[in-house]
N, C-alpha and C positions, 0 to 999 in steps of 0.2 A: 633359411637356405643353407644347406648342408657344404660342409669344405669342398667335397668333392665338385659340386656345381659351381661353386664360387669361383674355383680353378679355372673350371672349363669356361665359365663365362669371360674370365678375365683374358685366358688365352686366345679365345675368338674374337673380342673386342680387339685386342692389340693387334692381332692379325689383319682384321678387316681395317685397322685403321693406318695400316702399312699401305693399302692400295692407293691410287692416284684419288684426289680430291676429285669427283667427279661432277658435283652439284651442291650448290648449298640450298637448303630448305626455305625457300621464298615464295610462297603462294598468293602473295598480295595481289588485289586487283581492284582495278578502277572503281568507281561509283556506277551501277548499271541500271537500267530501269527493272521497275519490280513486276513480278510476274510475266514474264514472256511466256507465250505458247512455245512449247519444246516439239520439235518433230525429228525423230531419228531415222532415216532412209538408210536401211540397210539393206546393201545388194548381195546377190548369193554369187560365190565364186567368181566375184570381177577382181581381176588381177591388177597389180600396181600399174602397168605398162596399157592397160584397156582403155585408157579415156584420153580424148584428145588433149585435156591440160595437163596431163602427165607425159605427155610425148607421143602418144600414139598417132600413126599416120594414116592408117587405113580406115579409120572410123570417124565419124563425126559427132561430136555430142554437145551441142552449142547451150544446153540448158545447165548441164554440169559445169561446163565452161563459167557460164554467167555467176554460178554460187562461187567457182573458185576465183573469178575476176573480182567480185565484190566482197570476197571473206578471206579466209587464210586457208592456204594450201599446205598441209603437213605431208612432209619427204620421210619421216622417220617415224611414222606411225604404226602401231602394232595391234591385230587381232591377238587373242590369249592363245589360241590353238589353229592348227594348219586343216581342223575340217570343222564342220558348221555346229553339230550339237554342244560341243564342250566350248566353243566360243561364244554361242548364245547363251548359255548357262553362265558363264563366267561374267559377260556383260551385264545380264539382267540381274545378278545377285551379288555382285562385288565378291565372290568366293571363285579362287582356281579350281576348274572343273576336275582335276587330278586328285584333288582332296577327296573327292565325294565317287564311290562305286557306282557304275550305272550311267555314267555321262559320255559314253562313246558313241557314235554314230546311232542313233535310235531307228527302231523298226517304226513303221507306221502304225503299229498297234502296241507303241510302248505305252505304259502308265505314267502320269505324271512326273518328269524327272525334278523339276522346282516342287517342292511340297508345299502345301496351302500354309503351314506353319512358318515359311521361310519368309523372310522381308525382301521384296523385290523393290526395283526401281519404281513399277507401277504403283505399290504401296507408299512409297517416299511421296510422288507426286501426289496421291490422293489425300495423304496426310496434309499436304499443303492447300487443300480445296480445289484442286483442278479435276477436271473430268478426263479419264485415261482410256485409251483405247491400243488394241493390237491388230493390225490388218496384213494378212500376207501369209508368209511362211511362217510356222511356230516349229517344228522338229523338236519339241521338248515334252512329247507325250500328251497324252489325254485319258481321261479317267484315272481310276486310283490303281488299277493294276495292270500289267500287261497281259493283252491276250484275252480279258473279260470283259472289254466293253460290248454293250448293247447298243450298235450304233442307230438303231430304230427307237430309241429313246433319250431325253435328257441324260447327259453324263453325270454320275454323282460329283465328279470334280472336274473343274475346267478352267479357264482362263479368269473368269470372276472370283475365284479363291485366290487369285493372286495378285489383287488391286487392280484389274482392267475393269472397268465400266461396261465397255463394251468389245467385243472380238468377232472377228472373220476370219479365220484361219484355215490353212490347209494343214491337216494333222502332222505331216511330216513334210516330204519333198515331192515334186511332181514326178518323179521315178519310183513312187512306192505307195501301194494302196495304203487306205482307202482313198480314190480319186474324188473326194466331195468337201466341200468347203464346211467347217463347223461355225455355226453363229452364236455365239452366245451359250455354247454348251450344246446344241444340238445341230444335226445336220440341215445345213441350209436348203431349201426346196425340197424338202423331203417328199419322197414319191412312196405312199403306201402301197401300190402294186408292186413294186420291187423292194422288197425288204434287204437289208444290206447282211451280208456275212464276210468276213476277213478272217484270214488264215495265213500264218508264216510258216505252218508246218506241211499243209496239205491242200491239194486243189479241189474243187466240188465238183460232182460228178457232172459231166456234160458240157463245162465250162471250157472254152478253148485257150491254148496258151502260146505265145510266142514260139516257143519252142516246136511244138506239135502242129501249129497253124500258122507258119510264116505268110501263107498267102491273104490272111486278113491285115497284116501290116501295111496299110496303105498310106500311112503318114512317115514313119521313122522305124527301121529295125534295128536290132541290136548288134552291137559287136562282141560283146562278152557279158554275161548273165542279163540281167534285165530281161529275161525271155519267159516270164510267168504269165498272170492275167493280162488281157488286152483290153483297152480302155482308149478310145477315139483313134483306133488305127496303131497305137502305141502299145507295146507289151511292157510289164513293169516288173519290180520286184515285189514279191508277195502276192497272195492269192484273194481273189474278191468275187464275190456274187451279189447282183442286183445293183440297187442305185437308181437305174432308170433315169428320169428328169433331172435328180440330182448331180448326176455326174458330169464335172467339168469337160470342156474342152480346152485343150493347152494353148490354142490360138486365142482364147478370150480371157486368160488368165489374168494378164496385165490391165484389161480393160475394167475386170471385175473389181478387182483390189483397189484400183485408182479411184474408180466410182464411187464404193464404199467409204474411201479415204475422204473424198470430198463431200460427200454427203455429212459425214460426221463432222467435218470443218465448220460446214455451212450451219449446221445445227448447234454447235458449240462458240460459234465465233464470238458470242458476246461474254464468254467467259474463259478463263485459260484453260489450256487443255495440254494433254500429252499425249503423243501419238508416236508407236512403234510401228513402221510402215516397212516390212518385210518383203521384198521382192524374191521372185523366183528366176526371172529370165534368162540369165546366165548359165543357170543349174540346168543338167541334163533331165529331161529330154528338150532340146532347144528347138522350140515350135513356135515360132512369133506370129502374130497377126498376119494376114495376108498382104495389109498395106506395108507391112516391113519386110516381109519373106522377098528375097532376090533381089533387094536393093544394094545389097553392101557386097563388096567382091570377097569378103572372106566366107561370105556363105550363113548360114544359119546362125552360125555364134555370132556374126558382125551385126546380123539382123536383129537379134536379142539383144546387143549392147544399145544399139538405136533404140529400141523398143523402151529398154530401162530410160534412156535419157528422155524419151518423152512423156513416162510416166512422170520423171521430176518435173519436167516443164507444165505438166497438167496441174500439179499441186502449186507450184510457184503462181501460174495464174489465177488458180482459186485463190490463194491467200491475197493476192494483188487486189482481186476484185471485190474481196470482202474489207480490203484496206487494213489488213492484219500481218501484211508480208514483213513489215520494218521492224516490229516487235514479237517476232517469231524465231526463235534460235533453231536453226536447221544444222543438223550434222550429219554429214553423208560418208559412208564407210562401207566396208565390205566384210564377212564374215570369216574370210580365210582367202588365202591365195586361190590363183585359176588354175585350170587343169584343160587339156585338148579332148581327147579321146577318154570319155569317162563312161562309156557301155553304149553309146549309138553311132551309128554310122551317118554321122552328119557332115563327115569330110572337114572337122576343123584343123586338122594337122595339114592336111594336102591345101586348104586355101589359105594360109597365113600370109601370103603374097609379100614376106618381110616383116610382119608384123611380129613384135616380142609382147607375149601377154604378161611379162613381169619386168617388161623395161630391161634394165642394165642387170638384174638380179638373178642369182642362180635359184634353182629349184621351184617349186609350184605347189598347189594344193598337195596335202599330206606330208610335205617334206619340212625337215628342221631348217635347211638353207631359208636365205630371208625371204625367197618369192612365195615361201608358203604361209608366212605370217605378216609381212610387211605389207600394208595395204593402203589404197588411197584414203584420206580422211581429209574433209573439208569441213569446215565451221563459217558458217552465214547467219549475222545477226546486225543489219543495219543501225538499230537503235543504239547498239552498243558501242558503235563507232571503233569496230575492231581495226587494228593495224593490218591491212591488206597484204596479200602478196604470199610468196613462197616462205615457208618456214620449217626450219630443220630440227626443231626440238624433239628428243625423244620423248614419246608418249604412249600408253597403253590403254586399249578400251577397258580393262580391268577397273580403271578409275573414274567411270562415268557415273556410277552411282554415289561416290564419294565426292565427287565433284559437283554434281546436281545439288547433293545436299547443302554444300556451301552456297550454290547460287540460291537456293531456297531458304537457306537459314533454318534448315529443319534438323532435328537430330535423329541418326540412325541408332535403332535399338542395340543395346550393348550384345555383342556378339554376332551380331549380322554384318553383312560384307565385310568380313575380317581383312580381306587382301586391296580391298579399295581405298583410295586416298584423295584427298583433295589437291587436285593439280587443275582446278578451274582456271587459274592465271595461264598454263600452258595451254589449255583448250582454247582460251580466248585470244593467245597470241600476246596478252601481257607480261607475260614469265618468260623469259628466254632460258632459263635455268633448265637443264634437260631431266628427266627423272632419271635417278642414277642407274637404275637397271630395269629392264622388264623381261620376263620371264615368258619363253616360247615352249609350247607343246607341240610335239611331233604326233603322226599317226598311230603310234604303238606306246605311247605315254612316255617316251623318253624326252628329257627336258633340255633346254638350253636357257642360256641366260646372257643377255647382252647389255653391256654399257656402253657409252657412246663411244668409248675407243676400242674395247675388245668384245670379242663372243666366245663363250665357252660352250661346248656341246659334251654333255656326259657320255661315257663309253656305254655301248649298247649291244647285245648280241643279235638286234634284227637287222635283217639284209640290208644292204645298199640299198636295193632296187625293190619297189614294193611287190610283192609275191603275188597278189592276186588284185583282178580287177585293173586299173589305169597302173601302166608299166612307168614310174616316175621314180626319182631319186629321192630317198627317204631322208637323206642327211646323215644317217646313222653310221656309226664305225665301231669296230671292238676295241679304240683306243679313244681315250681323251682328245677332244680336239679345241683348238684355239684358233681364231680368225682376226686379222688386224682389219678393223672396221672402216679405217681410211683406204682400205683398198674395197671396191665397190662388189666385185665378184669373188666369192670365197672359194677360190682354187688352190690354197695352199695353207695347209694346217701346220702353223709354228708352234705347238704345243711342246715340242723338245726344245726350242730356242728359249724358251721361257717358262721353265718349270715351276720357278716360285709363283708367278702369276697364275700359273694353271692350278696350285695349291689354293691359293686366295680365291680364286673364281668358284673352285668347287665347295671351298668353305662357304661362301656367301651364298650359293644354290643350296646346300645343304641348311644353313640358318632360316632361309625363306621357308625351304620346304617343311621344316619342324615348327614353323610360325613362330620363331623367336626374334620377332621384329625387336622387342625391348634390349637383344643383343648387340642392335647394330650402331656404330657411332652416327653421330647426327648427320655427317656428310652421306652418310649409306642411307638414311632413311627415305622414303618418297615425299 
């Protein structure tokens, strides 16, 4: 180590050591049952205030309530980013998405963002003898390279290359083409009479679009964007031709993924399994099944939350019927915060009727304010005899793979999951020490870092309001921001009152950004 580096390291360690002691590294966990099934239920755009057990008044979520009542309900849990693709990438790989180019919101024809050579949480479980599957929304790319997929043949790279034994996935989101499910790397229910073509650059001759043919939009109309190819009476982002019998119906998506999930559980009930169950319901276009539509006074968005809760209930019933619920570790959370008008005329804003999608928090999806990344987070595992109830411990989804490695007592290959640490005791509610800090990523890659007491947001030239699409607060400002986290709503920047703390928080963020974890004093290590 050269003299200059020694001096820098000494200064950094000394500076960080002056910060308040935020947590002691203590991740001891009680003796746990061996080889539990593990089910991650990952909602899409579900807000901190969208569930009854988190205070929602206009929606009934009895099945999620059951998980919360018999498990641990966290109130300071964070997705890594305020948008989908980067959150999912980070959680499944244990690497912050902002370390890797190309992890922004992916188009439907994106190549695989997680590469086959990367170690994933599915690889971890597979190494421990588990059967693994991913069902629902993917949004992390399919095939080798963007825009080169042949959707009429097996894809050369798919989820089987990432450790998943079985997969039944939407390539991206419901508002993006292709509007078909991909099952084990091939279009499910492929219709040879309707070969599929996809482009995000140009339309195909003779194909109608939402922009030019609004009369064909019999299910939902767009408010902005989302006016390209029409599937199931709803226009989407991107252009698509063909599909035939393979095209999904939005109102059947929840039924389809839930049925496939239950079938997998039934087949694997006699051996340990890991399931990543990623729902679409609350993400636009919101068009739930008819048995839910019109049942909630908040309109389609409320109906979609009820449909999500139904899916949770179906999985719980299946696990219970197969007598494996007690030894199934269930983790329920969301990929980012909520948003109301995100491109379709479903009247989500007008029909709130007093509901707050983020509860007491400021911000929403896309935002660096708490509403963008603080999400519902529930852990349920009867056999482990968790300490039930509300838990205010600060934790981050980035630690999923590190914590599961501890649970399984399996090694992670050197260089893999570089940002994921063992916080298993936090996740199970047995260790009440906070994660010393969590990093939050905004829509434009601006970063924030939250400790239990404070939150620092780096200066950014990005606009205060998102300039395209959903018109929401970004949380960005041309100056550094500091918020006192004892105040729930982030309405006062106190950076000028605490210049030394701002400098310390900035230095902590830069240390993490440069992956110099070895320079952190013990009390600052996760």
